[in-house]
FIDOLUM-53254 format. One record per atom (N, C-alpha, C): residue number from 1; atom name; x, y, z. Coordinates in Angstrom, 2 decimals. Atoms other than C-alpha are relative to their C-alpha. Layout:
<sites>
SITE num atome      xx      yy      zz
SITE NUM    CA       X       Y       Z
...
</sites>
This chain:
<sites>
SITE num atome      xx      yy      zz
SITE   1     N   -0.24    0.04    1.17
SITE   1    CA   10.83   25.07   12.72
SITE   1     C    1.43    0.70   -0.61
SITE   2     N   -0.14   -1.28    0.27
SITE   2    CA   13.96   26.90   11.38
SITE   2     C   -1.02    0.31   -1.59
SITE   3     N    0.49   -0.13    1.33
SITE   3    CA   13.90   28.23    8.11
SITE   3     C    0.86   -0.76   -1.03
SITE   4     N   -0.81    0.97    0.88
SITE   4    CA   16.01   25.61    6.75
SITE   4     C   -0.59   -0.99   -0.35
SITE   5     N    0.58    1.70   -0.27
SITE   5    CA   13.51   22.55    7.83
SITE   5     C   -0.83    0.43   -0.89
SITE   6     N    1.27    0.45    0.91
SITE   6    CA   11.03   21.80    5.01
SITE   6     C   -1.20   -0.43   -0.24
SITE   7     N    0.90    1.16   -0.23
SITE   7    CA    7.95   20.40    5.32
SITE   7     C    0.22   -1.74   -0.46
SITE   8     N   -0.80    1.53    0.66
SITE   8    CA    8.88   16.03    4.59
SITE   8     C   -2.08   -0.79   -0.54
SITE   9     N    1.10    0.67    0.22
SITE   9    CA    6.13   14.19    3.16
SITE   9     C   -0.28   -2.28    0.07
SITE  10     N    0.06    2.05   -0.09
SITE  10    CA    5.19   10.70    4.36
SITE  10     C   -1.10   -0.65    0.41
SITE  11     N    1.26    1.42   -0.26
SITE  11    CA    2.74    7.63    5.16
SITE  11     C    0.96   -0.36    0.77
SITE  12     N   -0.83    0.90   -0.48
SITE  12    CA    2.93    4.79    6.91
SITE  12     C   -0.64   -0.83   -0.64
SITE  13     N   -0.13    1.76    0.89
SITE  13    CA    2.56    1.28    5.27
SITE  13     C    0.20   -1.15    0.67
SITE  14     N   -0.25    0.53   -0.01
SITE  14    CA    3.18   -1.78    5.83
SITE  14     C    1.15   -0.23   -0.95
SITE  15     N   -0.88   -0.04    0.86
SITE  15    CA    6.28   -2.90    4.03
SITE  15     C   -0.09   -2.40   -0.49
SITE  16     N   -0.03    1.32    0.31
SITE  16    CA    6.29   -6.42    2.16
SITE  16     C    1.10   -0.91   -0.05
SITE  17     N   -0.58    1.41    0.07
SITE  17    CA    7.72   -9.86    2.07
SITE  17     C    1.45    0.27   -1.77
SITE  18     N   -1.02    0.50    1.97
SITE  18    CA   11.10  -10.04   -0.82
SITE  18     C   -0.93   -0.70   -0.88
SITE  19     N   -0.03    0.85    1.23
SITE  19    CA    9.86  -12.75   -2.03
SITE  19     C   -1.87    0.21   -1.12
SITE  20     N    1.41   -0.40    1.03
SITE  20    CA    5.89  -11.33   -2.43
SITE  20     C    0.35    1.59   -0.69
SITE  21     N   -0.46   -0.65    0.37
SITE  21    CA    7.68   -8.63   -3.14
SITE  21     C   -0.20   -0.47   -1.93
SITE  22     N   -0.40    0.18    1.25
SITE  22    CA    9.60  -10.06   -6.41
SITE  22     C   -1.17   -1.58   -0.49
SITE  23     N    1.58    0.55    0.44
SITE  23    CA    5.61  -12.38   -7.01
SITE  23     C   -0.62    1.08   -0.59
SITE  24     N    0.91   -0.64   -0.20
SITE  24    CA    3.75   -9.54   -7.28
SITE  24     C    1.22    0.85   -2.11
SITE  25     N   -0.54   -0.62    2.20
SITE  25    CA    6.86   -8.13  -10.84
SITE  25     C   -0.57   -0.82   -0.57
SITE  26     N   -0.02    1.35    1.11
SITE  26    CA    7.44  -11.48  -12.04
SITE  26     C   -1.72    0.27   -0.64
SITE  27     N    1.10   -0.46    0.96
SITE  27    CA    3.18  -10.93  -12.70
SITE  27     C    0.04    0.65   -1.03
SITE  28     N   -0.50   -2.20    0.70
SITE  28    CA    3.85   -7.09  -13.43
SITE  28     C    0.37   -0.70   -2.26
SITE  29     N   -0.95    0.34    0.54
SITE  29    CA    6.26   -8.01  -16.10
SITE  29     C   -0.12   -1.26   -0.78
SITE  30     N    0.70    0.50    0.93
SITE  30    CA    4.70  -10.86  -17.70
SITE  30     C   -1.27    0.39   -0.57
SITE  31     N    1.25   -0.63    0.50
SITE  31    CA    1.70   -8.72  -18.58
SITE  31     C    0.36    0.70   -0.26
SITE  32     N   -0.43   -0.76    0.71
SITE  32    CA    3.46   -6.31  -19.57
SITE  32     C    1.08    0.06   -0.44
SITE  33     N   -1.99    0.26   -0.30
SITE  33    CA    7.64   -7.27  -20.39
SITE  33     C    0.26    0.84   -0.91
SITE  34     N   -0.94   -1.63    0.69
SITE  34    CA    7.89   -3.91  -23.20
SITE  34     C   -1.30    1.30    1.56
SITE  35     N    0.83   -1.10   -0.03
SITE  35    CA    7.20   -0.84  -21.59
SITE  35     C   -1.09    0.58   -0.76
SITE  36     N    2.35   -0.22    0.95
SITE  36    CA    3.02    1.06  -22.80
SITE  36     C    0.31    1.42    0.76
SITE  37     N   -0.72   -0.73   -0.54
SITE  37    CA    3.90    4.21  -22.52
SITE  37     C   -2.00    0.49   -0.24
SITE  38     N    1.06   -0.82   -0.67
SITE  38    CA    1.00    6.46  -20.85
SITE  38     C   -0.15   -1.07    1.93
SITE  39     N    0.25    1.19   -1.29
SITE  39    CA    0.76    3.06  -18.20
SITE  39     C    1.47   -0.33    0.73
SITE  40     N   -1.10   -0.33    0.17
SITE  40    CA    3.73    2.93  -16.23
SITE  40     C   -0.22   -1.08    1.99
SITE  41     N    0.59    1.30   -0.97
SITE  41    CA    4.16   -0.38  -13.39
SITE  41     C    0.68    0.27    1.18
SITE  42     N   -1.07   -0.43   -1.73
SITE  42    CA    5.58    0.26   -9.85
SITE  42     C    0.59   -0.58    0.87
SITE  43     N   -1.85    0.84   -0.96
SITE  43    CA    9.03   -0.31   -8.76
SITE  43     C   -0.53   -0.95    0.69
SITE  44     N   -0.44    1.57   -1.35
SITE  44    CA    9.59   -3.48   -6.84
SITE  44     C    0.18    0.92    1.42
SITE  45     N   -0.45   -0.51   -1.75
SITE  45    CA   10.77   -1.19   -3.74
SITE  45     C   -0.35    0.29    0.32
SITE  46     N    0.37   -0.48   -1.16
SITE  46    CA    8.64    0.13   -3.64
SITE  46     C   -2.00    0.16   -0.21
SITE  47     N    1.11    0.79   -0.54
SITE  47    CA    5.44   -2.32   -2.89
SITE  47     C    0.36    0.30    1.40
SITE  48     N    0.40   -0.19   -1.78
SITE  48    CA    3.73   -1.49    0.54
SITE  48     C   -0.84    0.21    0.20
SITE  49     N    1.39    0.29   -0.61
SITE  49    CA    0.82   -1.89    1.87
SITE  49     C   -0.54    1.42    0.78
SITE  50     N   -0.23   -1.22   -0.79
SITE  50    CA   -0.31    1.86    2.55
SITE  50     C   -0.83   -0.10    1.49
SITE  51     N    0.62   -0.40   -1.86
SITE  51    CA   -2.03    2.38    6.64
SITE  51     C   -1.28    1.43   -0.15
SITE  52     N    0.22   -1.13    0.03
SITE  52    CA   -2.50    6.10    6.29
SITE  52     C    1.09    1.23   -1.08
SITE  53     N   -0.74   -1.51   -0.07
SITE  53    CA   -1.05    8.94    3.82
SITE  53     C   -0.47    1.48    0.45
SITE  54     N    0.14   -0.58   -0.05
SITE  54    CA    0.07   11.43    5.67
SITE  54     C   -0.02    1.60   -0.41
SITE  55     N    0.42   -1.16    0.41
SITE  55    CA    1.07   14.05    3.38
SITE  55     C    1.22    0.91    0.95
SITE  56     N   -0.98   -0.50   -0.12
SITE  56    CA    3.10   16.87    4.04
SITE  56     C    0.23    0.90    2.53
SITE  57     N    0.32   -0.79   -1.16
SITE  57    CA    3.94   18.06    7.46
SITE  57     C    1.51    0.77    1.00
SITE  58     N   -0.92   -0.37    0.03
SITE  58    CA    6.85   19.52    9.81
SITE  58     C    0.82   -0.55    1.05
SITE  59     N   -0.89    1.26   -0.65
SITE  59    CA    9.53   17.37   11.18
SITE  59     C   -0.23    0.51    1.33
SITE  60     N   -0.31   -0.22   -1.26
SITE  60    CA    9.41   18.90   14.40
SITE  60     C   -1.01   -2.10    0.61
SITE  61     N    0.96    0.73   -0.64
SITE  61    CA    6.06   16.42   14.74
SITE  61     C   -0.13   -1.25   -0.42
SITE  62     N   -0.15    1.36    0.40
SITE  62    CA    7.94   12.93   13.16
SITE  62     C    0.10   -0.37    1.93
SITE  63     N    0.04    0.59   -1.36
SITE  63    CA    8.71   12.57   16.84
SITE  63     C   -1.45   -0.57    0.73
SITE  64     N    1.73    0.34    0.25
SITE  64    CA    4.21   12.47   17.68
SITE  64     C   -0.30   -1.72   -0.49
SITE  65     N    0.85    1.60    0.50
SITE  65    CA    3.52    9.86   15.03
SITE  65     C    1.21   -0.88    0.61
SITE  66     N   -1.00    1.80   -0.79
SITE  66    CA    6.64    7.40   16.52
SITE  66     C   -0.57    0.03    1.32
SITE  67     N   -0.06    0.00   -1.63
SITE  67    CA    5.32    7.86   20.22
SITE  67     C   -0.55   -0.44   -0.04
SITE  68     N    0.29    0.25    0.65
SITE  68    CA    2.33    7.07   18.80
SITE  68     C   -0.68   -1.53   -0.25
SITE  69     N    0.07    1.44    0.44
SITE  69    CA    2.74    3.82   16.55
SITE  69     C    0.07   -0.67    0.91
SITE  70     N    0.06    0.69   -0.65
SITE  70    CA    4.61    2.70   19.39
SITE  70     C   -0.21   -0.47    0.67
SITE  71     N    0.45    0.71   -1.88
SITE  71    CA    2.17    2.35   22.22
SITE  71     C   -1.54   -1.25   -1.19
SITE  72     N    0.81    0.57    0.40
SITE  72    CA   -0.91    1.34   19.02
SITE  72     C    0.91   -1.77    0.19
SITE  73     N   -1.34    1.42   -0.10
SITE  73    CA    1.76   -1.26   17.90
SITE  73     C    0.00   -1.95    0.99
SITE  74     N   -0.48    0.67   -1.95
SITE  74    CA    1.55   -3.09   21.85
SITE  74     C   -1.74   -1.08   -0.36
SITE  75     N    1.40    0.73   -0.12
SITE  75    CA   -2.18   -4.01   21.41
SITE  75     C   -0.30   -0.89   -1.32
SITE  76     N   -0.01    0.41    1.29
SITE  76    CA   -1.63   -5.47   17.05
SITE  76     C    0.17   -1.34   -0.04
SITE  77     N   -0.29    1.11    0.28
SITE  77    CA   -0.94   -9.01   16.27
SITE  77     C    0.47    0.16   -1.41
SITE  78     N   -0.05   -0.39    0.89
SITE  78    CA    1.15   -9.33   13.43
SITE  78     C   -0.94   -0.33   -1.54
SITE  79     N    1.56    0.40    0.95
SITE  79    CA   -1.75   -9.07   10.18
SITE  79     C    0.79   -0.78   -1.26
SITE  80     N    0.17    0.11    1.90
SITE  80    CA   -2.28  -11.83    7.31
SITE  80     C   -0.23   -0.15   -1.23
SITE  81     N    0.19   -0.41    1.67
SITE  81    CA   -3.23  -11.32    4.04
SITE  81     C    0.50   -0.98   -0.76
SITE  82     N    0.13    0.99    1.23
SITE  82    CA   -4.36  -13.06    0.48
SITE  82     C   -0.11    0.46   -1.35
SITE  83     N    0.96   -0.86    2.12
SITE  83    CA   -4.56  -11.21   -3.43
SITE  83     C   -1.32   -0.67    0.12
SITE  84     N    0.65    0.37    1.00
SITE  84    CA   -7.40  -11.39   -4.35
SITE  84     C   -0.67    0.49   -0.96
SITE  85     N   -0.56   -0.55    0.90
SITE  85    CA   -6.53  -10.14   -6.96
SITE  85     C   -0.21    1.06   -0.68
SITE  86     N    0.14   -1.31    0.88
SITE  86    CA   -6.85   -7.89  -10.32
SITE  86     C   -0.98    1.07    0.36
SITE  87     N    1.54   -1.33   -0.44
SITE  87    CA   -9.37   -4.42   -9.20
SITE  87     C    0.81    1.04   -0.78
SITE  88     N   -0.11   -0.71    0.64
SITE  88    CA   -9.38   -1.65  -11.21
SITE  88     C    0.15    1.83    0.79
SITE  89     N    0.11   -1.57   -1.57
SITE  89    CA   -8.76    2.52   -8.89
SITE  89     C   -0.35    0.90   -1.58
SITE  90     N    0.33    0.33   -1.15
SITE  90    CA  -10.46    3.70   -8.48
SITE  90     C   -2.00   -0.44   -0.61
SITE  91     N    1.34    1.02    0.26
SITE  91    CA  -13.59    2.64  -10.50
SITE  91     C   -0.18   -1.19   -1.65
SITE  92     N    0.06    0.14    0.62
SITE  92    CA  -14.09    0.75  -13.32
SITE  92     C    0.02    0.81   -1.71
SITE  93     N    0.03   -1.64    1.20
SITE  93    CA  -15.46    3.89  -15.82
SITE  93     C    1.15    0.83    0.50
SITE  94     N   -1.32   -1.02   -0.41
SITE  94    CA  -12.01    6.23  -14.20
SITE  94     C    0.61   -1.01    0.77
SITE  95     N   -1.63    0.31   -0.22
SITE  95    CA   -9.21    4.21  -14.57
SITE  95     C    1.36    0.53    0.43
SITE  96     N   -2.15   -0.66   -0.05
SITE  96    CA   -5.99    5.64  -13.17
SITE  96     C    0.72   -1.63    0.91
SITE  97     N   -1.06    0.50   -0.23
SITE  97    CA   -4.14    2.45  -11.65
SITE  97     C   -1.06   -1.90    0.56
SITE  98     N   -0.35    1.36   -0.39
SITE  98    CA   -4.15   -1.25  -11.61
SITE  98     C   -0.33   -0.48    1.55
SITE  99     N   -0.82    0.52   -1.66
SITE  99    CA   -4.41   -3.01   -7.85
SITE  99     C   -0.65   -1.40    0.45
SITE 100     N    0.42    1.46   -0.70
SITE 100    CA   -4.92   -6.04   -6.31
SITE 100     C   -0.12    0.95    1.96
SITE 101     N    0.50    0.50   -1.59
SITE 101    CA   -7.46   -6.52   -3.11
SITE 101     C    0.94   -0.93    0.61
SITE 102     N   -0.29    1.33   -0.18
SITE 102    CA   -6.30   -8.18   -0.60
SITE 102     C   -0.60   -0.11    1.90
SITE 103     N    0.44   -0.20   -2.05
SITE 103    CA   -8.29   -9.48    2.72
SITE 103     C    0.71   -1.26    0.66
SITE 104     N   -1.09   -0.69   -0.99
SITE 104    CA   -7.12  -10.13    5.82
SITE 104     C   -0.96   -1.14    0.47
SITE 105     N   -0.62    1.19   -0.62
SITE 105    CA   -6.48  -13.20    7.38
SITE 105     C   -0.39   -0.01    1.35
SITE 106     N   -0.45   -0.02   -1.48
SITE 106    CA   -6.27  -12.24   10.82
SITE 106     C   -1.09    1.03    0.48
SITE 107     N    1.29   -0.59   -1.03
SITE 107    CA  -10.02  -11.57   11.92
SITE 107     C   -0.06   -0.76    1.47
SITE 108     N    0.69    0.29   -1.70
SITE 108    CA  -11.57  -11.46   15.33
SITE 108     C   -1.48    1.18    0.12
SITE 109     N    1.44   -1.06    0.37
SITE 109    CA  -15.23  -11.53   15.58
SITE 109     C   -0.73    1.09   -0.58
SITE 110     N    0.32   -0.54    1.24
SITE 110    CA  -15.71  -10.67   11.74
SITE 110     C    0.63    1.13   -0.55
SITE 111     N   -1.36   -1.30    0.91
SITE 111    CA  -13.51   -7.56   12.13
SITE 111     C    0.94   -0.36   -0.42
SITE 112     N   -1.08    0.43    0.79
SITE 112    CA  -11.10   -7.10   10.40
SITE 112     C    1.47    0.66    0.27
SITE 113     N   -2.05   -0.35   -0.94
SITE 113    CA   -7.45   -6.38   12.31
SITE 113     C    0.73    0.74   -0.53
SITE 114     N   -0.43   -1.09    0.19
SITE 114    CA   -6.04   -4.34    9.79
SITE 114     C   -1.49    1.87   -0.33
SITE 115     N    0.43   -0.36    0.49
SITE 115    CA   -8.89   -2.46    9.15
SITE 115     C   -0.39    1.03    1.25
SITE 116     N    0.21   -0.56   -1.09
SITE 116    CA   -9.26   -1.93   13.04
SITE 116     C    1.71    1.53   -0.11
SITE 117     N   -1.03   -0.46    0.04
SITE 117    CA   -5.43   -0.89   12.37
SITE 117     C   -0.35    1.28   -0.63
SITE 118     N    0.05   -1.18    1.27
SITE 118    CA   -6.23    1.95   10.19
SITE 118     C   -0.66    1.01    0.38
SITE 119     N    1.08   -0.53   -0.54
SITE 119    CA   -9.00    3.35   12.22
SITE 119     C    0.41    0.50    0.74
SITE 120     N   -0.83    0.09   -1.29
SITE 120    CA   -7.22    3.44   15.14
SITE 120     C    1.29    1.06    0.03
SITE 121     N   -0.04   -1.61    0.17
SITE 121    CA   -4.55    5.64   13.51
SITE 121     C   -1.15    0.97   -0.63
SITE 122     N    0.28   -1.03   -0.01
SITE 122    CA   -5.87    7.66   11.60
SITE 122     C   -0.95    0.52    1.01
SITE 123     N    1.16   -1.45   -1.13
SITE 123    CA   -8.61    9.22   14.62
SITE 123     C    1.48    0.95    1.15
SITE 124     N   -1.39   -0.51    0.59
SITE 124    CA   -4.76    9.70   15.74
SITE 124     C   -0.01    0.87   -0.07
SITE 125     N   -0.83   -0.89    0.25
SITE 125    CA   -2.89   11.21   14.16
SITE 125     C   -1.11    1.69   -0.64
SITE 126     N    1.42   -1.07    0.53
SITE 126    CA   -7.10   13.55   13.28
SITE 126     C    0.57    0.68    1.49
SITE 127     N    0.14   -0.88   -1.41
SITE 127    CA   -7.24   14.41   17.24
SITE 127     C    1.36    0.46    0.64
SITE 128     N   -1.06   -0.75   -0.92
SITE 128    CA   -3.54   14.75   17.78
SITE 128     C   -0.09    1.50   -1.27
SITE 129     N    0.25   -0.64    0.09
SITE 129    CA   -4.23   17.49   14.71
SITE 129     C    1.10   -0.14   -1.58
SITE 130     N   -1.24    0.60    0.66
SITE 130    CA   -1.49   15.94   12.04
SITE 130     C   -1.37    0.11   -1.69
SITE 131     N   -0.16   -0.30    2.25
SITE 131    CA   -3.47   15.59    8.79
SITE 131     C   -1.58   -1.04    0.37
SITE 132     N    1.96   -0.14   -0.06
SITE 132    CA   -8.02   15.11    8.66
SITE 132     C    0.12   -1.85   -0.66
SITE 133     N    0.15    2.40    1.14
SITE 133    CA   -9.53   11.34    8.54
SITE 133     C   -0.17    0.01   -0.76
SITE 134     N    0.39    0.30    1.37
SITE 134    CA  -10.09    9.68    6.09
SITE 134     C   -1.96   -0.38   -0.73
SITE 135     N    2.00   -0.19    0.33
SITE 135    CA  -13.53   10.57    4.41
SITE 135     C   -0.67   -1.73   -1.22
SITE 136     N   -0.04    1.30    0.91
SITE 136    CA  -13.25    6.98    1.90
SITE 136     C    0.32   -1.06    1.33
SITE 137     N   -0.75    1.27   -0.82
SITE 137    CA  -13.58    3.45    3.84
SITE 137     C    1.15   -0.74   -0.78
SITE 138     N   -1.30    0.94   -0.28
SITE 138    CA  -10.52    1.21    4.37
SITE 138     C    0.27   -0.86   -1.19
SITE 139     N   -0.41    0.73    1.41
SITE 139    CA   -9.79   -0.55    1.45
SITE 139     C    1.26   -0.76    0.08
SITE 140     N   -1.51    0.14    0.50
SITE 140    CA   -6.37   -3.09    1.75
SITE 140     C    0.02    0.03   -1.28
SITE 141     N    0.16    0.09    1.54
SITE 141    CA   -5.14   -3.05   -1.71
SITE 141     C    1.71   -0.12   -0.57
SITE 142     N   -1.15   -0.28    0.02
SITE 142    CA   -1.20   -2.59   -3.47
SITE 142     C   -0.21    0.58   -1.10
SITE 143     N    0.46   -1.12    0.95
SITE 143    CA   -1.24   -0.45   -6.45
SITE 143     C    1.38   -0.79   -1.13
SITE 144     N   -0.55    1.29    1.54
SITE 144    CA    0.51   -2.88  -10.00
SITE 144     C    0.39    1.75    0.09
SITE 145     N   -0.55   -0.56    1.60
SITE 145    CA    0.36   -0.39  -12.69
SITE 145     C   -0.40    1.75    0.39
SITE 146     N    0.61   -1.37    0.31
SITE 146    CA   -0.58    4.12  -13.19
SITE 146     C   -0.65    0.12   -0.65
SITE 147     N    0.22    0.23    1.89
SITE 147    CA   -2.63    4.63  -16.12
SITE 147     C    0.18    1.72   -0.07
SITE 148     N    0.07   -0.88    0.36
SITE 148    CA   -1.80    7.90  -17.32
SITE 148     C   -0.56    0.67   -0.75
SITE 149     N    0.03   -0.27    1.67
SITE 149    CA   -2.67    7.72  -21.25
SITE 149     C   -1.80   -0.38    0.05
SITE 150     N    1.05    0.13    0.38
SITE 150    CA   -6.60    7.92  -21.84
SITE 150     C   -0.12   -1.73   -1.16
SITE 151     N   -0.15    0.24    1.14
SITE 151    CA   -5.59    6.40  -25.44
SITE 151     C    0.75   -1.78    0.55
SITE 152     N   -1.06    1.16   -0.12
SITE 152    CA   -3.48    3.06  -24.15
SITE 152     C   -0.74   -0.72    1.99
SITE 153     N    0.67    0.10   -1.41
SITE 153    CA   -5.55    2.80  -21.14
SITE 153     C   -1.41   -0.89   -0.26
SITE 154     N    0.58    1.48   -0.14
SITE 154    CA   -8.36    0.17  -22.70
SITE 154     C    0.64   -1.10   -1.34
SITE 155     N   -0.93    0.65    1.12
SITE 155    CA   -6.04   -1.59  -24.94
SITE 155     C    0.72   -1.03    1.72
SITE 156     N   -0.83    0.30   -1.38
SITE 156    CA   -4.05   -2.23  -21.58
SITE 156     C   -0.86   -0.55    1.28
SITE 157     N    1.31    0.42   -0.39
SITE 157    CA   -7.58   -3.18  -19.84
SITE 157     C    0.08   -1.39   -0.82
SITE 158     N    0.35    1.53    1.31
SITE 158    CA   -8.79   -5.89  -22.57
SITE 158     C    1.76   -1.07   -0.15
SITE 159     N   -1.13    0.66   -0.85
SITE 159    CA   -4.74   -7.37  -22.02
SITE 159     C    0.15   -0.61    1.07
SITE 160     N    0.00    0.76   -1.70
SITE 160    CA   -5.33   -8.02  -18.43
SITE 160     C   -1.17   -0.54   -0.11
SITE 161     N    0.45    0.98    0.92
SITE 161    CA   -8.73   -9.48  -19.85
SITE 161     C   -0.08   -1.51   -0.16
SITE 162     N   -0.25    1.47    0.08
SITE 162    CA   -7.11  -11.95  -21.26
SITE 162     C    0.25   -0.75    0.91
SITE 163     N   -0.95   -0.20   -1.11
SITE 163    CA   -4.55  -11.93  -19.00
SITE 163     C   -0.96   -1.53    1.20
SITE 164     N    1.22    0.07   -1.54
SITE 164    CA   -7.37  -13.02  -16.01
SITE 164     C   -0.87   -1.77   -0.85
SITE 165     N    1.36    0.90    0.51
SITE 165    CA   -9.32  -15.44  -18.89
SITE 165     C    1.28   -1.22   -0.14
SITE 166     N   -0.27    0.48    1.21
SITE 166    CA   -6.69  -17.31  -20.33
SITE 166     C    0.86   -0.72    1.44
SITE 167     N   -0.65    0.76   -1.40
SITE 167    CA   -5.70  -18.52  -16.27
SITE 167     C    1.65   -0.48    0.18
SITE 168     N   -1.11   -0.12   -0.24
SITE 168    CA   -1.75  -17.84  -16.66
SITE 168     C    0.11   -0.57    0.91
SITE 169     N   -0.97    0.22   -1.85
SITE 169    CA    0.30  -19.46  -14.18
SITE 169     C    0.47    0.84    0.36
SITE 170     N   -0.20   -0.81   -0.28
SITE 170    CA    1.40  -16.38  -13.26
SITE 170     C   -0.57    0.78    1.50
SITE 171     N    1.10   -0.37   -0.35
SITE 171    CA   -1.39  -15.14  -12.60
SITE 171     C   -1.51   -1.51    1.22
SITE 172     N    0.44    0.98   -1.39
SITE 172    CA   -2.60  -18.70  -10.51
SITE 172     C    0.99   -0.23    1.24
SITE 173     N   -1.94   -0.26   -1.19
SITE 173    CA    0.77  -18.10   -8.16
SITE 173     C   -0.77    0.62    0.30
SITE 174     N    0.78   -1.40   -0.68
SITE 174    CA   -0.77  -14.58   -7.33
SITE 174     C   -0.86   -0.28    1.05
SITE 175     N    1.92    0.82   -0.72
SITE 175    CA   -4.54  -16.44   -6.17
SITE 175     C    0.99    0.37    1.57
SITE 176     N    0.00    1.44   -1.51
SITE 176    CA   -2.99  -18.59   -3.89
SITE 176     C    0.94    0.97    0.65
SITE 177     N   -1.21   -0.11   -1.43
SITE 177    CA   -0.27  -16.50   -2.12
SITE 177     C   -1.08    1.17    0.83
SITE 178     N    0.33    0.24   -2.25
SITE 178    CA   -0.17  -15.43    1.90
SITE 178     C    0.49    0.51   -0.19
SITE 179     N   -1.39    0.20   -0.76
SITE 179    CA    2.04  -13.73    3.26
SITE 179     C   -1.12    0.70    1.69
SITE 180     N    0.19    0.07   -1.56
SITE 180    CA    2.36  -12.57    7.34
SITE 180     C    1.06    1.39   -0.24
SITE 181     N   -1.09   -1.15    0.00
SITE 181    CA    3.87   -9.46    8.04
SITE 181     C   -0.51    0.79    1.30
SITE 182     N   -0.17   -0.87   -1.11
SITE 182    CA    4.82   -8.05   11.49
SITE 182     C    0.67    1.35    0.72
SITE 183     N   -0.21   -1.19   -0.16
SITE 183    CA    5.82   -4.58   11.14
SITE 183     C   -0.64    0.74   -0.91
SITE 184     N    1.09   -0.65    1.13
SITE 184    CA    4.28   -1.04   10.20
SITE 184     C    1.53    0.83    0.17
SITE 185     N   -1.66   -0.79   -0.23
SITE 185    CA    7.56    1.82    9.44
SITE 185     C   -1.74    1.14   -0.65
SITE 186     N   -0.39   -1.12    0.25
SITE 186    CA    7.01    5.10    8.63
SITE 186     C    1.13    0.73   -0.65
SITE 187     N   -0.92   -0.49    1.28
SITE 187    CA    8.22    6.62    5.51
SITE 187     C   -0.49    1.26   -0.40
SITE 188     N   -0.25   -1.37    0.96
SITE 188    CA    9.25    9.48    3.67
SITE 188     C   -0.29    0.47   -0.93
SITE 189     N    0.69    0.02    1.68
SITE 189    CA    7.98    9.92   -0.03
SITE 189     C    1.17    0.95   -0.75
SITE 190     N   -0.66   -1.46    0.70
SITE 190    CA   10.60   12.04   -1.63
SITE 190     C    0.04   -0.26   -1.63
SITE 191     N   -0.09   -0.22    1.24
SITE 191    CA    9.24   13.24   -5.01
SITE 191     C    0.67    0.74   -1.36
SITE 192     N   -1.21   -0.39    1.16
SITE 192    CA   12.01   12.76   -8.15
SITE 192     C   -0.82    0.22   -0.99
SITE 193     N    0.89    0.60    1.01
SITE 193    CA   11.53   12.41  -11.81
SITE 193     C    0.45   -1.21   -0.49
SITE 194     N   -0.31    1.64    0.05
SITE 194    CA   12.35    8.90  -11.89
SITE 194     C   -1.07   -1.38    0.63
SITE 195     N    0.88    1.17   -1.64
SITE 195    CA    9.58    8.19   -9.18
SITE 195     C   -0.05    0.32    1.18
SITE 196     N   -0.37    0.42   -1.76
SITE 196    CA    9.13    8.23   -5.42
SITE 196     C    0.50   -0.56    0.65
SITE 197     N   -1.06    1.03   -0.37
SITE 197    CA   12.11    7.06   -3.37
SITE 197     C   -0.63    0.10    1.52
SITE 198     N    0.55    1.14   -1.17
SITE 198    CA   10.32    5.73    0.02
SITE 198     C    1.41   -0.81    1.20
SITE 199     N   -1.39    0.08   -1.64
SITE 199    CA   13.05    6.12    3.62
SITE 199     C   -0.54    0.13    0.83
SITE 200     N    0.89   -0.26   -1.48
SITE 200    CA   11.82    5.25    6.56
SITE 200     C    0.75   -0.13    0.72
SITE 201     N   -0.08   -0.86   -0.65
SITE 201    CA   11.95    7.11    8.89
SITE 201     C   -0.42   -0.53    2.09
SITE 202     N   -0.55    0.46   -1.21
SITE 202    CA   10.93    4.85   11.69
SITE 202     C    0.04   -1.47   -0.02
SITE 203     N    0.36    0.67    0.08
SITE 203    CA    9.71    0.75   11.80
SITE 203     C   -0.83   -0.76    1.27
SITE 204     N    0.38    0.16   -2.04
SITE 204    CA    7.65   -0.33   15.21
SITE 204     C    0.03   -1.72   -0.54
SITE 205     N    0.42    1.08   -0.92
SITE 205    CA    6.87   -4.39   16.11
SITE 205     C   -1.70   -0.40    0.07
SITE 206     N    1.21   -0.24   -0.56
SITE 206    CA    3.31   -4.96   15.79
SITE 206     C   -0.07   -1.35    1.26
SITE 207     N   -0.27    1.02   -0.52
SITE 207    CA    3.46   -7.21   19.05
SITE 207     C   -1.50   -0.83    1.24
SITE 208     N    0.87   -0.05   -0.58
SITE 208    CA    0.06   -7.64   20.07
SITE 208     C   -0.83   -1.27   -0.48
SITE 209     N   -0.43    1.18    0.36
SITE 209    CA   -0.75  -11.43   20.38
SITE 209     C   -2.00   -0.16   -0.53
SITE 210     N    0.87    0.47    0.51
SITE 210    CA   -3.48  -13.74   18.56
SITE 210     C   -1.41    0.30    0.91
SITE 211     N    0.62    0.26   -0.71
SITE 211    CA   -6.78  -14.55   21.03
SITE 211     C   -1.27   -0.86   -1.08
</sites>
């Protein structure tokens, strides 16, 4: 790495189809049609399902990551997922984000395909000394809102509760939403004053077969 080469912030994720991004964005706008101080809605352009956040790495290691991702994707089939409803992250008492967990519809002998994919990526990155293994269990989810103000939190969470209880048509449509993705992407994340900018560095097709 030369003096001018700075580490880049990277992560591996499954991109979402455009129609799924539209469904999520419509839901969030229905829930919060106006900006709320201390509550940040995730931009539609940056919706994704994170498989592994890598962090800052030397540019020279990107090739290693690309090589092993290509090998891994040969063995895994496209993933099919279903929305499971709103979830508070990391817990109901210490809410920092509103997410939706995802149900993996592509399971084999009771084992989640996407969880197995995560574990192999996580293990390989550790063996290559690129980043440490995750200490928490992997729970596939999409982040919808980030909560930065404790004063706004209680009111916003109450709005969500009422929204769900009312069985709003947008929420009902959301709960019925399923999608299939056959890609995983290595992204660069560049932080800016307007939020993170995600740039795809490489994309790989999940080419395995469902048995």
